C-alpha positions, 0 to 999 in steps of 0.5 A: 293081841288080846293081852296087848288090848288089855294093856291099852285099856288098863293104861287108858283107865289109869290115865282117866282116873288120874285126870279126874283125881287131879281135877277133883282135888285141885281147889281154888279159893272162891271170892274173898273179902279183906280190909285195907292194910291186912294180909290176904292169902289165896289158897289153890291146893292140889296142882303141880305147878302154879303161876299167879298174876294180877289182872285188875284193881290197884296194883299190889306186891304178890308174894309167892307167885309160883306157889299154891298160896298167894299172899299180898297186903290189901291196898289202903283204900277209902272205898270198896275196891275189887282186885282181880287175880288170875291163876295158871296151874298145871294139874296133870303132867304126862308124857304127851302134854300138861293139863293147864287150868286157868281161874280168876279170884276176886278180892274185895277190899273194904276201907279200914273205917268199915273194920272199925264199924264192923268191930263196933269200935272195940280196942281203940284204946289198945296199944298198937305198932305202926310199920311204914316203909319209905318205898314198897318196891325196891331195886336190888342192892338199893336202900329204903328207910323204915319206921316203927311207931308205938301208939299208946292211950290218949294219942301218945306216939313213940318212935320205937324203931331201934327197939324192935325185932324184925319178922321176915318171910325170907331172912336172906332177902334183906338186911336191916340196920337202924332205919335202913333196909338193904335189898339183897335178893330178887324176890317179894317178901313180908315184913313185920316188927315185934316189940315185946309181946305186940306185933305190927301190921305186915307190909309187902316189899317187892325186890326187883332186878334192874338193868339200864333202868329197865325193870325186869319181870320176876323169874317165871315158873318154867313149867307153867311157862312152857306149857302153852305157846305164849308162856308168861308175860307178867308185865303185859309188854309182849315179851315172855318173861324168861326171854326178857330176862335173857335179853338183858343178861345177854346184850349190854347196849340199850339200843341192842336190848331195845331191838332184841325186845322188838324182835321178841314181840314179833316172835310172839305175834307169829307164834299166836297165829302162825297161819296168818303169816302174810300178815304178820311177817311185817313185824319181823320185817320191821325188827330187821329193818330197825336192826339194819338202821343201827348196823349200817345207816346211823353213824354211831354203828350202835349194832355191830356188823353181822349181828342177827338178833332174830337168829340169836334169840331163836333158840330162846323163843322156840325152846319147846316142840310146840313153839318150833312147830308153830314157827315151822307153820309160819315159814310154810305159810310164807313159802311160794310167795313173792315179796318186794324189797323194802324201802331202805329210807324207811328203816329208822321208822320201823323201830317200834320204841322211842329211840330218844328215850332209849339212848338216854337210858329211859325205858317206857 
């Protein structure tokens, strides 16, 4: 028995030291300052898994959202602007749980004229290259136009796009032919041009997947996503990113996709507070009523008979033990209650999306 207690004590001490070590080695950059149109790197070494997102300020394209160093191009501002980024990181992984830490980094962006002032207007006459993109956010398998202009002394400019070589953070993501860039891979990349010994400014390009006119969120880091009940919702539409991507891959009809998204939002509300079941069950009921409308009442019958989107999505929504346990608590809280039948004449009103826009292929 004494030997057994010594083993337990040793395991406890080892676990404690590991946790302390992880917290000490995990570091996040403090508040940063940058100038407009410059590349910014935020470093957070020492964690096991990462998930970055922007929570306020002018929206920018994030590069390496699931890595220790987040990169982006500071927006072109005319006055000081503060961008706020949030990191959710797993610093320790054990058999029983993941240690998840959250932190925020503020990046102050100053206008370019401030940079010139700080540099005492030096190097103004030096030759430079200016890279521009027609679009900095591009759907997969679509094109955009790019241009590189060389600026010389005495305000002389020349289009040198055909003469440059391209520096890409991911060479498999795009192809560039003359002035046309074609998006081949769903990711975010950095682009720079080089002509002889001169390099241009760096631009960030977001390449996203689009289905039925709906822009999908990026593939989440599943380790971070599954470390909490609510997971990652990078576009803040109430649906976990992995579930949203599954819905649009699984179903083809826009109405079915819209009702499935409503169902996913109801699940998220349930998981957030399973003890409040008698109040939150109305969201699940609304989804079921909306589904019934397009299954039975609407003359087009856009949802096939026998479809149960709530049941079909359950394995995706409840893909961890903690989420399944929360859903069980929700059902337990409802047990023993008496609930009246719902009004069939209000089924159509139960849909929480713009039905006309969805049928026209317009996502909000």
